[in-house]
C-alpha distance (Angstrom), angle and dihedral (degrees) to the residues before:
residue distance angle dihedral
X1 . . .
X2 3.83 . .
X3 3.79 116.6 .
X4 3.81 137.8 -174.2
X5 3.81 116.6 -0.6
X6 3.78 91.2 -7.5
X7 3.82 91.1 55.8
X8 3.82 92.9 48.0
X9 3.78 90.0 48.4
X10 3.79 92.2 51.3
X11 3.81 91.7 50.9
X12 3.82 90.7 48.3
X13 3.81 91.8 49.1
X14 3.81 91.7 49.3
X15 3.81 91.2 51.3
X16 3.80 91.1 46.7
X17 3.80 91.7 50.1
X18 3.82 91.2 48.2
X19 3.80 90.0 51.0
X20 3.81 90.1 49.5
X21 3.80 89.2 56.7
X22 3.81 91.6 47.6
X23 3.81 90.9 50.4
X24 3.79 91.6 49.5
X25 3.80 90.8 50.4
X26 3.83 92.3 49.3
X27 3.80 93.3 48.4
X28 3.81 91.8 50.4
X29 3.83 87.4 68.3
X30 3.82 94.4 54.2
X31 3.80 118.4 81.1
X32 3.82 101.8 -166.2
X33 3.80 128.4 23.2
X34 3.79 117.3 -168.3
X35 3.81 125.3 -174.5
X36 3.80 113.5 -157.1
X37 3.79 108.3 -155.8
X38 3.79 142.3 159.7
X39 3.76 138.3 -164.3
X40 3.79 94.1 -127.3
X41 3.79 138.7 15.6
X42 3.78 127.3 -99.5
X43 3.80 97.6 43.1
X44 3.82 96.0 110.2
X45 3.79 98.8 -101.2
X46 3.82 95.8 145.0
X47 3.80 90.9 47.5
X48 3.80 90.1 53.8
X49 3.83 91.0 49.8
X50 3.81 93.1 47.9
X51 3.81 96.0 45.3
X52 3.80 93.3 44.0
X53 3.81 90.0 53.5
X54 3.80 92.9 46.8
X55 3.80 95.9 49.9
X56 3.81 92.8 45.6
X57 3.81 88.4 52.0
X58 3.81 91.1 47.7
X59 3.79 87.1 55.2
X60 3.79 90.1 57.6
X61 3.79 100.5 -97.7
X62 3.79 121.4 138.3
X63 3.79 104.4 -118.5
X64 3.79 136.6 -174.2
X65 3.81 120.1 -167.9
X66 3.79 115.9 -159.8
X67 3.81 117.3 -168.5
X68 3.82 108.3 -156.0
X69 3.81 93.7 166.3
X70 3.78 87.9 112.3
X71 3.80 97.4 174.2
X72 3.80 97.8 44.8
X73 3.82 110.2 22.6
X74 3.80 110.9 -179.5
X75 3.81 103.8 155.9
X76 3.85 96.2 96.0
X77 3.82 92.4 52.1
X78 3.81 93.2 45.8
X79 3.80 88.9 54.1
X80 3.80 94.2 45.2
X81 3.81 94.0 -111.7
X82 3.79 101.3 151.7
X83 3.77 137.9 165.4
X84 3.77 125.3 35.9
X85 3.81 104.1 -15.8
X86 3.78 110.7 -152.6
X87 3.76 133.3 -178.7
X88 3.78 118.1 -131.1
X89 3.78 124.9 -127.9
X90 3.79 127.6 -156.3
X91 3.81 132.1 165.2
X92 3.78 91.5 -10.6
X93 3.80 93.6 -51.8
X94 3.83 129.8 115.7
X95 3.80 117.4 -136.2
X96 3.81 126.7 -159.3
X97 3.81 124.6 -123.5
X98 3.81 114.1 -80.3
X99 3.81 115.7 -129.7
X100 3.79 94.1 166.4
X101 3.82 131.1 -2.9
X102 3.82 88.5 -93.1
X103 3.82 100.7 30.6
X104 3.81 123.4 76.0
X105 3.82 130.9 179.6
X106 3.79 136.6 -159.8
X107 3.80 121.6 -171.2
X108 3.77 135.8 159.9
X109 3.83 86.4 -114.5
X110 3.79 87.0 74.7
X111 3.81 87.8 66.0
X112 3.82 99.1 42.0
X113 3.78 99.6 78.8
X114 3.79 120.3 -145.4
X115 3.81 97.6 -30.5
X116 3.79 102.5 81.2
X117 3.81 91.6 170.2
X118 3.81 94.5 61.6
X119 3.81 113.7 123.3
X120 3.80 118.3 -115.8
X121 3.80 102.9 -138.3
X122 3.79 103.7 -176.0
X123 3.78 135.8 147.0
X124 3.78 124.6 -136.6
X125 3.84 102.0 -88.5
X126 3.81 92.6 53.4
X127 3.81 92.0 48.3
X128 3.79 91.0 49.0
X129 3.82 90.4 51.2
X130 3.82 93.1 50.7
X131 3.81 93.0 50.3
X132 3.79 91.3 50.2
X133 3.81 89.5 49.1
X134 3.81 90.5 51.0
X135 3.79 85.9 63.7
X136 3.80 103.6 33.4
X137 3.82 100.8 39.3
X138 3.81 101.6 36.9
X139 3.81 117.8 88.1
X140 3.82 98.7 -132.9
X141 3.83 94.5 162.8
X142 3.81 116.4 -163.2
X143 3.81 113.2 -20.6
X144 3.78 135.0 -176.2
X145 3.81 89.9 -158.2
X146 3.78 137.2 16.5
X147 3.81 108.2 -166.3
X148 3.82 113.7 -163.2
X149 3.80 119.6 -160.6
X150 3.80 108.8 -154.3
X151 3.81 128.5 -169.5
X152 3.82 116.1 -107.8
X153 3.77 120.4 -82.3
X154 3.79 133.9 31.7
X155 3.81 101.7 -76.2
X156 3.79 136.5 120.8
X157 3.79 97.9 -49.6
X158 3.83 101.8 55.3
X159 3.81 90.3 36.8
X160 3.82 90.6 53.3
X161 3.81 90.1 50.1
X162 3.81 90.9 49.4
X163 3.80 91.6 50.8
X164 3.81 96.7 40.8
X165 3.82 99.1 40.3
X166 3.82 102.8 38.7
X167 3.83 94.9 178.6
X168 3.82 95.7 49.9
X169 3.81 116.2 127.0
X170 3.79 126.0 -150.5
X171 3.78 135.8 -126.0
X172 3.81 109.7 -167.7
X173 3.80 118.7 -154.7
X174 3.79 123.7 -154.3
X175 3.79 142.7 156.6
X176 3.82 121.0 -125.5
X177 3.81 99.7 -104.7
X178 3.79 122.7 98.2
X179 3.82 96.0 -118.8
X180 3.81 88.5 63.9
X181 3.79 95.4 39.0
X182 3.81 91.4 54.0
X183 3.80 89.2 60.3
X184 3.80 91.4 43.0
X185 3.78 89.7 59.3
X186 3.81 87.3 57.4
X187 3.83 89.2 52.8
X188 3.81 90.2 50.1
X189 3.80 91.0 51.3
X190 3.82 89.9 46.9
X191 3.81 91.3 55.4
X192 3.77 91.9 48.3
X193 3.79 92.7 48.3
X194 3.81 93.1 52.5
X195 3.83 91.8 40.5
X196 3.80 95.3 -115.2
X197 3.78 115.3 154.7
X198 3.82 114.4 -125.6
X199 3.80 114.5 -138.5
X200 3.79 90.6 -165.9
X201 3.78 149.2 -77.7
X202 3.80 127.7 -73.3
X203 3.79 116.6 -153.7
X204 3.81 106.7 -153.2
X205 3.82 127.7 -170.3
X206 3.79 89.2 28.7
X207 3.79 102.3 165.5
X208 3.79 135.6 -34.9
X209 3.79 123.8 -119.6
X210 3.78 108.1 -135.1
X211 3.83 108.8 -122.1
X212 3.82 90.5 -146.4
X213 3.81 106.5 44.7
X214 3.81 100.7 15.5
X215 3.80 94.0 -128.5
X216 3.81 122.0 134.9
X217 3.80 116.5 -109.8
X218 3.82 116.3 -158.6
X219 3.79 99.8 -145.1
X220 3.80 93.8 170.7
X221 3.83 100.1 31.3
X222 3.78 119.6 -96.0
X223 3.81 142.9 -93.7
X224 3.82 94.0 11.4
X225 3.79 92.8 128.8
X226 3.79 92.6 46.1
X227 3.81 93.2 50.4
X228 3.81 91.9 47.1
X229 3.81 92.0 48.6
X230 3.79 90.6 50.4
X231 3.80 93.3 47.3
X232 3.82 92.9 47.7
X233 3.82 93.5 42.0
X234 3.81 92.8 -118.3
X235 3.79 134.5 134.3
X236 3.79 119.6 -100.4
X237 3.80 98.9 -141.1
X238 3.81 96.1 -172.6
X239 3.79 147.1 -19.3
X240 3.80 104.3 -140.7
X241 3.81 119.0 -161.6
X242 3.79 127.7 -139.0
X243 3.79 109.8 -104.3
X244 3.82 117.9 -178.7
X245 3.82 90.9 -149.6
X246 3.80 91.5 55.7
X247 3.81 90.5 49.4
X248 3.80 92.8 48.5
X249 3.78 95.6 47.3
X250 3.79 92.4 41.5
X251 3.82 90.1 57.5
X252 3.79 88.4 52.2
X253 3.82 92.7 51.2
X254 3.81 90.1 -114.6
X255 3.81 110.2 143.0
X256 3.80 96.3 169.3
X257 3.82 89.6 105.9
X258 3.81 87.2 76.0
X259 3.81 86.7 75.0
X260 3.82 92.6 55.3
X261 3.80 110.8 90.1
X262 3.83 90.5 -176.9
X263 3.79 87.3 79.2
X264 3.80 112.9 85.2
X265 3.81 90.1 -144.1
X266 3.81 91.9 56.4
X267 3.80 93.4 47.2
X268 3.82 91.5 50.1
X269 3.79 92.2 45.0
X270 3.79 92.5 53.2
X271 3.79 88.5 53.7
X272 3.80 87.7 52.7
X273 3.81 90.4 53.8
X274 3.82 89.9 46.9
X275 3.81 89.1 58.4
X276 3.80 93.5 46.6
X277 3.81 90.6 52.5
X278 3.78 92.2 45.3
X279 3.81 92.5 50.7
X280 3.81 90.5 47.4
X281 3.80 92.5 53.5
X282 3.81 97.6 45.6
X283 3.78 118.4 103.3
X284 3.79 95.7 -114.4
X285 3.82 123.3 151.1
X286 3.79 109.6 -84.7
X287 3.79 123.6 -130.7
X288 3.79 88.6 -109.2
X289 3.82 90.4 55.5
X290 3.80 90.8 48.3
X291 3.80 89.9 51.4
X292 3.79 90.4 49.8
X293 3.81 89.7 53.6
X294 3.78 90.3 48.6
X295 3.78 90.8 51.2
X296 3.81 91.4 49.2
X297 3.81 89.6 60.0
X298 3.80 95.0 42.5
X299 3.81 110.5 84.3
X300 3.80 91.7 -162.2
X301 3.79 93.3 58.3
X302 3.79 102.3 32.5
X303 3.78 96.1 84.9
X304 3.78 123.9 85.3
X305 3.81 93.9 -123.7
X306 3.80 124.4 45.8
X307 3.80 130.4 173.0
X308 3.80 113.3 -153.1
X309 3.81 119.9 -164.2
X310 3.81 122.6 -154.2
X311 3.84 128.5 -179.6
X312 3.81 109.6 -134.0
X313 3.79 142.7 -172.3
X314 3.82 122.2 -172.4
X315 3.79 91.1 -8.2
X316 3.80 96.0 -54.7
X317 3.78 133.5 94.3
X318 3.81 109.2 -79.7
X319 3.79 114.4 -124.2
X320 3.80 92.5 -133.8
X321 3.79 122.5 47.9
X322 3.81 96.9 -149.0
X323 3.81 99.0 48.2
X324 3.80 105.8 51.6
X325 3.81 131.8 130.2
X326 3.80 96.1 -133.6
X327 3.76 142.5 -5.0
X328 3.79 117.8 -126.8
X329 3.79 114.0 -151.6
X330 3.80 111.7 -162.4
X331 3.78 119.0 -166.4
X332 3.81 116.7 -150.3
X333 3.76 132.8 -175.3
X334 3.81 125.9 -167.4
X335 3.79 90.0 -10.7
X336 3.83 95.5 -52.0
X337 3.81 128.5 109.0
X338 3.81 109.9 -114.1
X339 3.80 102.2 174.6
X340 3.78 147.7 -35.7
X341 3.77 139.6 -137.6
X342 3.81 131.9 -161.4
X343 3.79 121.8 -135.4
X344 3.80 131.8 -174.7
X345 3.81 107.3 -135.7
X346 3.80 122.3 -124.1
X347 3.83 119.3 -108.3
X348 3.78 111.2 -62.6
X349 3.80 111.5 -94.3
X350 3.82 128.1 154.7
X351 3.81 110.0 -89.5
X352 3.82 95.4 1.4
X353 3.82 100.6 104.3
X354 3.82 96.2 54.5
X355 3.79 91.3 52.3
X356 3.82 91.6 44.2
X357 3.82 92.7 52.2
X358 3.79 90.8 45.1
X359 3.81 88.1 57.0
X360 3.84 88.3 50.6
X361 3.81 88.6 58.8
X362 3.82 98.9 -109.5
X363 3.82 115.5 169.0
X364 3.82 97.9 177.6
X365 3.80 133.6 27.0
X366 3.82 121.2 -158.8
X367 3.80 113.8 -165.1
X368 3.77 142.0 162.4
X369 3.79 93.4 -137.1
X370 3.79 135.9 -1.7
X371 3.79 135.4 171.6
X372 3.79 119.3 -111.2
X373 3.82 93.6 -117.9
X374 3.83 91.3 57.6
X375 3.81 90.9 46.6
X376 3.79 90.1 52.2
X377 3.82 92.2 52.7
X378 3.81 90.4 50.2
X379 3.80 91.4 50.4
X380 3.80 90.7 49.7
X381 3.81 87.6 56.8
X382 3.81 93.2 49.3
X383 3.82 94.6 -107.3
X384 3.79 119.3 139.6
X385 3.82 115.9 -131.4
X386 3.82 124.6 -154.7
X387 3.81 117.2 -172.1
X388 3.80 132.4 -177.4
X389 3.80 93.9 46.1
X390 3.84 116.9 158.0
X391 3.81 122.6 -105.1
X392 3.79 95.4 -97.9
X393 3.81 132.6 133.5
X394 3.83 116.4 -73.4
X395 3.82 93.7 -116.6
X396 3.79 92.8 50.6
X397 3.80 92.4 49.3
X398 3.79 92.3 48.3
X399 3.81 92.0 49.5
X400 3.81 89.4 49.8
X401 3.80 90.3 49.5
X402 3.80 93.1 49.0
X403 3.83 91.9 49.1
X404 3.83 91.5 45.5
X405 3.82 92.0 -119.8
X406 3.80 98.6 112.2
X407 3.80 107.9 128.4
X408 3.80 114.4 -158.0
X409 3.78 133.4 -167.4
X410 3.77 133.0 -164.5
X411 3.80 122.4 -38.1
X412 3.81 107.6 -93.3
X413 3.81 91.0 -147.8
X414 3.80 125.8 61.6
X415 3.80 104.3 179.3
């Protein structure tokens, strides 16, 4: 029976694996998952997420809105949800806040008590845990759409969504000027690196109609979003104008203007929602189908049974392959973890570990860092090597690998 650090690690891994199953079960009841993101703050990303959710719900869709902007949650205020926001509990289940009979919201504000201005001072692991709990522990029921409002940039929050919701698709919000578009290009590259499909770009704050002369004033330049979409071969879903009335009523949490077609913003936004619905209905290859095709061309994943080896220290991936406490060998079948075993490595000698793991039946090795000579020996034995993996738990890394959402960085070893 495991004791000490090993025992704590085993308990943590079991809980993580159980949560993975709960997340998978929850996501199976949601048809479309959309991540609304931006390269920089202040471009109206949260407004787009809130208004998209509201209009879809008004059209009869079942919608969940998940606010993972943990440091600056604004979704409740945009929707006019004021006062002491509280989650409801029934029969051991946690239910999100109801905005409409078919629209439900979860935000960190629901957990902050009365002081909505309190700062959320959290590091990455805690933020990652909260986002996973927003999916696993919340009773979303069956949804047509789950809209996820992410903070700006390409940090922990959007990366956690990409890894936890492998079939999520992105809407990227920008303003027309270059300083915003430069960051948007980073968001585009992020989505492509983590294999997240991009539904399209939204250019917000695209011109202001002068209330006196009726002419359009390009406060933040013009056509930047359109040119970027064309260059990156993406859809431009909408160019939304600045309307003082929309700004004023948005600050007040009044979303009734979304019913007023006389406003240019509302008319353009409804066309945006039309496109989102049309794209959702089309018979396009799903992320799952794309992953299946990827696996068909990947010899290391095409078999029914795969053994994946990971060097670990204190229950996490060890940064250096040759200096770990234990190796975890995880057996998978048809893309599902079936079991794991722990092995103490032999004394460190050049070339020994690759041969030792080959004898253990390993097909894939996931490591933080590994020397080129060791990688070459693995390749000679038909074993795939992945380096630059993050310091996560073995089960989490294997699940990311199997779902093709494992994001790697640079090799931590250069010898």
